[in-house]
C-alpha positions in Angstrom: -0.1 0.1 0.1 1.4 3.4 -0.9 2.0 5.5 2.3 0.2 9.0 2.9 2.1 12.2 0.8 2.2 13.7 4.0 3.9 11.3 5.9 6.7 11.4 3.2 6.5 15.4 3.3 7.3 15.2 7.2 10.3 12.9 6.8 11.7 15.2 3.8 11.5 18.1 6.2 12.3 16.7 9.4 15.0 14.1 8.5 16.5 15.5 5.4 16.1 19.2 6.4 16.3 21.3 9.6 12.6 21.0 10.5 9.3 21.9 9.0 8.1 25.9 9.2 4.3 26.4 9.6 2.7 25.4 6.4 5.8 23.9 5.1 4.2 19.9 5.0 1.4 20.9 3.3 3.7 22.9 0.6 5.8 19.7 0.1 3.2 17.0 0.4 2.4 17.1 -3.7 5.9 16.1 -4.3 8.5 15.1 -1.3 11.1 13.7 -3.1 11.1 16.2 -5.9 11.3 19.2 -3.3 14.8 17.3 -2.4 16.1 16.7 -5.9 14.9 20.1 -6.9 17.5 21.2 -4.0 20.5 18.9 -5.1 22.1 21.2 -7.8 25.2 23.4 -8.2 24.6 26.8 -6.3 21.9 26.2 -4.3 23.2 26.0 -1.0 21.6 28.9 1.1 24.1 31.9 1.8 23.9 33.8 5.2 22.4 37.3 4.8 25.1 39.9 5.9 27.7 42.5 4.8 30.9 40.2 5.7 34.5 40.2 4.9 35.9 38.1 2.1 38.3 35.8 2.9 41.2 38.1 1.3 40.2 40.9 3.5 40.1 38.7 6.8 43.7 38.1 5.9 44.5 41.9 5.6 42.8 42.1 9.4 44.6 39.0 10.7 48.1 40.3 9.6 47.3 43.5 11.2 46.2 41.7 14.4 49.7 39.6 13.6 51.6 43.2 13.3 49.9 44.5 16.9 50.9 41.3 18.7 54.5 41.7 17.8 54.6 45.3 18.4 53.2 44.9 21.6 55.3 42.0 22.7 58.2 44.2 21.6 56.8 47.1 23.2 56.8 45.1 26.5 60.4 43.9 26.1 61.5 47.4 25.4 59.7 48.8 28.6 61.6 49.9 31.8 60.1 50.4 35.2 59.2 53.9 36.0 59.0 55.1 39.2 55.4 56.2 40.5 54.6 59.7 40.1 53.7 61.6 43.3 51.7 64.9 44.0 48.8 64.2 41.7 51.1 64.5 38.4 49.4 62.3 35.8 51.8 59.3 34.5 53.3 59.5 31.2 51.2 57.2 28.8 52.3 53.6 28.6 53.6 52.5 24.8 53.7 48.8 26.1 50.1 49.1 27.3 48.7 51.1 24.7 50.0 48.5 22.3 48.6 45.6 24.2 45.4 47.4 24.7 45.2 48.0 20.7 46.1 44.2 20.3 43.0 43.3 22.4 40.5 45.3 20.7 41.5 43.8 17.4 41.1 40.2 19.0 37.5 41.3 20.7 36.5 42.8 17.0 37.5 39.5 15.2 35.8 37.6 17.8 32.5 39.7 17.7 32.5 39.6 13.9 33.1 35.8 14.0 30.0 35.4 16.3 27.6 37.6 14.1 28.3 35.1 11.3 27.6 32.1 13.2 24.1 33.9 13.9 23.5 34.7 10.4 24.2 31.0 9.6 21.6 30.1 12.6 19.2 32.3 11.1 19.5 30.8 7.4 18.7 27.8 9.0 15.7 29.0 10.3 14.2 30.4 7.8 15.4 28.9 4.7 13.1 27.3 2.4 15.8 24.8 1.2 16.4 22.8 4.1 18.0 20.1 2.4 20.5 22.3 0.9 21.4 23.8 4.3 21.7 20.5 5.9 23.7 19.0 3.2 26.2 22.1 3.7 26.5 21.5 7.2 27.2 17.8 7.1 30.3 18.5 4.6 31.2 21.4 6.9 31.4 19.0 9.7 33.3 16.1 7.4 35.7 19.2 6.7 35.9 20.2 10.5 38.5 23.6 11.3 37.3 24.8 14.7 37.5 27.9 16.9 39.4 26.2 19.4 42.2 27.5 17.9 41.9 31.5 17.6 44.0 31.7 14.3 41.5 29.5 12.4 38.5 31.3 14.5 39.5 34.3 12.7 38.2 32.6 9.1 35.7 30.4 10.2 32.6 32.2 8.7 34.6 33.0 5.1 35.4 29.6 5.4 32.2 28.1 5.2 30.8 30.7 3.1 33.5 30.7 0.5 35.1 27.3 0.4 32.1 24.9 1.7 28.7 26.4 0.3 29.9 26.9 -3.4 31.0 23.3 -4.1 28.6 20.8 -1.8 26.5 20.0 -4.7 29.6 20.0 -7.2 32.8 17.9 -7.6 33.8 16.1 -4.3 37.6 17.0 -5.6 37.1 20.5 -5.8 35.2 20.8 -2.4 37.9 19.2 -1.1 40.7 21.5 -2.8 38.9 24.7 -1.7 38.5 23.4 2.1 42.4 22.3 2.5 43.5 25.0 0.8 41.6 27.9 2.7 43.3 30.2 5.6 41.0 28.4 8.4 42.2 24.7 7.6 45.7 25.8 6.9 46.0 27.3 10.5 43.7 25.2 12.2 46.3 22.3 11.4 49.6 24.4 11.4 50.1 23.8 7.8 51.1 27.6 7.4 54.0 26.5 9.7 55.3 23.3 7.5 58.7 24.6 5.9 60.5 21.9 3.6 64.0 20.9 5.2 65.4 21.1 1.8 63.4 24.2 0.6 65.5 27.6 0.5 63.9 28.5 3.8 64.4 25.1 5.5 68.7 25.3 4.4 68.7 28.9 6.0 67.5 27.7 9.4 66.4 24.8 11.7 62.8 24.3 10.3 60.2 21.3 10.6 58.0 19.7 8.4 54.3 19.5 9.7 52.3 16.4 8.9 48.9 17.7 10.6 47.2 18.4 7.5 48.4 15.5 5.1 47.6 13.1 8.1 44.1 14.3 8.4 43.3 14.5 4.6 44.0 10.8 4.4 42.7 9.5 7.7 39.3 12.1 7.8 38.6 13.8 4.4 39.4 11.0 1.9 40.3 7.5 2.0 40.1 6.7 5.9 42.5 5.1 8.5 42.2 1.5 6.9 42.6 3.0 3.2 45.9 1.6 2.7 48.1 4.4 3.4 51.2 4.3 5.5 53.1 6.8 7.3 55.6 7.2 4.6 52.7 8.3 2.4 51.7 10.7 4.9 55.4 12.1 5.2 55.5 12.3 1.2 52.5 14.1 1.3 53.2 16.7 3.7 56.4 17.5 1.8 54.2 18.0 -1.2 51.9 20.4 0.8 54.6 22.4 2.1 54.6 25.9 0.7 50.4 26.0 1.1 49.7 29.3 3.0 48.6 32.8 3.6 50.0 35.7 1.6 53.2 37.1 3.5 53.1 40.6 4.7 54.6 43.0 1.9 52.4 41.9 -1.2 53.3 41.3 -4.6 54.0 44.7 -5.6 57.1 44.9 -2.9 58.3 41.1 -4.3 58.1 42.5 -7.9 60.3 45.3 -7.0 63.0 43.2 -5.3 63.3 40.2 -7.6 63.1 36.7 -7.5 64.0 36.0 -3.9 61.8 38.6 -2.9 58.8 36.6 -4.7 60.1 33.3 -3.2 59.3 34.5 0.1 56.2 36.7 -0.7 53.9 33.9 -2.1 51.7 33.4 -5.1 48.4 34.4 -4.3 45.5 32.1 -5.0 41.7 32.2 -4.5 40.1 32.8 -0.9 42.9 34.0 0.6 45.6 31.2 -0.1 49.1 31.7 -0.9 51.9 29.3 -2.1 55.1 30.1 -0.9 57.7 28.6 -3.3 60.7 29.4 -0.9 59.3 26.8 1.8 58.5 24.1 -0.5 60.3 20.8 -0.5 61.7 20.3 -4.2 61.6 16.9 -5.7 59.2 14.3 -6.9 56.5 12.5 -4.5 55.0 9.0 -4.5 51.6 8.6 -2.4 50.0 5.6 -2.3 51.9 4.0 -5.3 51.5 7.0 -7.5 54.3 8.9 -8.6 54.0 13.2 -8.9 57.0 15.1 -10.8 58.5 18.1 -9.0 56.4 21.2 -8.9 54.9 24.1 -6.9 51.6 24.3 -5.5 49.9 21.7 -8.3 51.9 19.0 -6.8 50.0 18.6 -3.8 47.0 19.5 -5.8 47.7 16.5 -8.1 47.5 14.2 -5.0 44.6 15.7 -3.2 42.4 15.1 -6.4 43.5 11.7 -6.8 42.7 11.0 -3.0 39.4 12.6 -3.6 38.6 10.1 -6.4 40.0 6.8 -5.0 37.3 3.9 -4.5 38.3 4.0 -1.0 37.0 7.8 -0.1 33.9 7.1 -2.1 33.3 4.1 0.2 34.2 5.6 3.2 32.2 8.7 2.7 29.3 7.1 1.1 28.8 5.3 4.6 29.2 8.7 6.7 26.1 10.4 4.4 24.3 7.5 5.2 25.0 7.5 8.8 24.3 11.1 9.1 21.1 11.3 7.5 19.2 7.9 7.8 20.5 5.5 10.7 23.4 4.8 13.1 23.7 1.7 11.2 22.5 1.9 7.6 21.4 -0.7 5.7 24.3 -2.1 3.7 22.0 -1.4 0.1 21.8 2.5 0.9 25.4 2.6 1.4 26.3 0.6 -2.0 23.9 2.9 -4.0 25.6 5.7 -2.5 28.8 4.6 -3.3 27.7 3.9 -6.9 26.5 7.2 -7.6 29.6 8.4 -6.1 31.9 6.5 -8.4 29.7 6.3 -11.5 30.0 10.4 -11.6 32.9 10.7 -10.6 32.1 12.3 -7.3 29.4 14.5 -8.3 27.7 15.5 -5.2 24.5 16.5 -6.7 24.0 12.9 -8.2 25.0 11.5 -4.6 22.6 13.8 -3.0 19.8 12.3 -5.6 20.2 8.7 -4.8 20.0 9.2 -1.2 16.9 11.3 -1.7 15.5 8.5 -3.7 16.5 5.4 -2.1 13.6 3.3 -0.3 15.6 2.8 2.6 16.4 6.8 3.4 12.6 6.6 3.7 11.8 4.4 6.5 9.2 5.7 8.9 10.9 5.0 12.2 13.1 8.1 12.8 16.3 6.7 14.4 18.8 9.8 14.3 19.2 12.3 17.7 18.9 15.9 16.6 22.1 17.4 17.7 22.0 20.8 20.0 22.2 23.0 17.2 19.7 21.1 14.8 17.5 21.1 18.3 17.5 25.0 18.5 17.1 25.8 14.6 14.2 23.2 14.1 12.7 24.8 17.2 12.6 28.1 15.5 11.4 26.8 12.4 8.5 25.1 14.1 7.6 28.3 16.0 7.9 30.6 12.7 10.7 32.5 14.4 14.4 32.8 14.2 17.2 33.7 16.7 18.1 37.2 17.3 20.8 37.4 19.4 24.2 36.1 19.7 24.9 35.6 23.7 21.5 33.5 23.8 22.4 31.4 20.8 26.3 31.1 22.2 25.0 30.2 25.6 22.4 27.7 24.7 24.9 26.0 22.3 27.7 25.9 25.1 25.1 24.5 27.8 23.8 21.9 25.8 27.4 21.0 24.2 27.9 22.2 21.2 29.7 25.6 21.2 29.4 27.3 18.1 32.0 26.2 15.4 34.1 24.9 18.3 34.3 21.0 17.3 36.8 19.5 19.9 38.7 17.6 17.5 39.5 17.4 13.5 37.0 14.6 13.6 34.0 16.9 13.9 30.9 16.7 16.1 29.7 13.2 16.9 27.1 12.0 14.7 25.2 8.9 17.0 22.3 8.8 19.1 24.6 7.7 22.2 26.4 11.1 21.5 23.7 13.2 22.1 21.2 11.3 23.9 22.6 10.9 27.3 20.8 11.7 30.6 22.8 14.9 31.2 22.3 15.7 27.7 18.3 15.3 27.7 18.3 17.2 31.2 20.0 20.2 29.6 17.8 20.4 26.9 14.8 20.3 29.0 16.0 23.2 30.7 16.2 25.2 27.6 12.8 23.8 26.4 11.2 25.1 29.5 12.9 28.5 28.7 11.4 28.8 25.5 8.3 27.2 26.9 7.9 30.2 29.3 8.7 32.7 26.5 6.2 31.5 24.0 3.4 30.8 26.6 0.6 32.4 24.4 1.3 29.7 21.9 -1.1 26.6 20.8 1.5 24.0 21.4 -1.0 21.5 19.6 -1.2 23.2 16.6 2.4 24.0 16.7 2.9 20.1 17.1 1.0 19.0 14.0 2.4 21.9 12.1 6.0 20.9 12.7 5.2 17.0 12.8 2.6 16.2 10.8 1.8 12.3 10.5 5.0 12.0 12.6 3.6 13.1 15.5 2.2 10.1 17.8 -1.3 9.8 19.3 0.6 9.7 22.8 2.7 12.6 22.4 -0.2 14.7 21.0 -2.3 13.8 24.3 0.5 15.0 26.4 1.1 18.2 25.1 -3.1 18.5 25.0 -3.4 17.7 28.4 -0.6 19.8 29.8 -1.5 22.1 32.9 -0.6 25.3 31.2 0.5 26.4 27.5 4.2 26.9 28.8 4.7 23.1 29.9 2.6 22.2 26.5 5.3 23.8 24.2 7.9 22.1 26.6 6.6 18.8 26.1 6.5 19.1 22.7 9.7 20.2 22.2 10.8 17.5 24.4 8.8 15.0 22.6 10.6 11.8 21.2 9.2 12.8 17.9 10.6 16.3 17.9 14.0 15.2 19.3 14.5 12.8 16.5 14.6 13.0 12.8 
């Protein structure tokens, strides 16, 4: 027997999207799968609204901050103890303190602007009509995790997601990987900007080390996986090929051209989104990674290796399973994983094709909701159910911290965990309940039963509907709806 379209619409909006807005289930019911497929096309990922700096502009700001940091340290070293002034005479200005104050203000401003970008991202999630495209974007941002746990990377988080991730999530995976790995956020998060080839011009002049963090995480987390067949030698060879991937050096190309080849080697060759290749630190020579040889070269040597890794069958197999785990179940069916892998390999990593394979596979539409929302998904879906949008940074940040998912602050390069056990522990549920009570108190005039029916449709069970309807107050009814199993799962 065919299932009612409203149930499939509810599944489409809650499992593949970020929750239903008022009236959205009815609007999608005509063709739930078509609604998903229409979003799986290049350029469909929503863009957070706001006037924010580009990656290139943020590099300039970051360089200003680095300069201020160096000046503050130098001023502190040069400062001499001064005798206290007496008789009401004003003490002269302390240049060291002034330098540190300027640095602190620059840092505070960068943090504030990054927080505003995160608020814009949450507002996009709460209001967009392309919920599947937004969730698909968030999935790939988590695959290619960079985190605010390191300040240098935190400076670029908004630019990273907006310019390196969103434009490529329905394009070819190799292009997404290249954009993500070469962005300043990733290069600083994984210390790639500090990596120097021992036999490069810079390495020969001073004691400098090769940093393998980016190469290792690309292999282990972003492409073939820990069981993908690579060795430590492959990591080291890849790290050598990646030397020179960095940010532009202060001074610019005009200065480099005026001072000749040596200056150009130090200043770097600019690329997209704040990337620069620094020839002076690149390790010369050909490389061999996972059995393939790559001729000596500049930035293109690392790019060629990355593209080959992105197109290996091990990468398709690993990420096909990760997609199925995120969207459908902690233990997805082998049939679904195989279908996604075939779509990947058959299209040479065309992520729009993979997304459509996910949206049309029968196992993706099982009626049981087996995934638990993360705190961010819980907050965003709550706003969508209520027809509202987060408005203030402090409240959004505080709620995420309390529920264990601080803004853009995944605890490691592995990203946020993605199974029910990670988000449904007793302590986690208590913290969700506390937040839900706060929301319920603020929405005490709302009709919780109507809200639950609008947000969950055919997914709302009789038991939960009765609990909400029999609540002693409207505030309690909203709380019960938000904490219902149907709303907590997707």
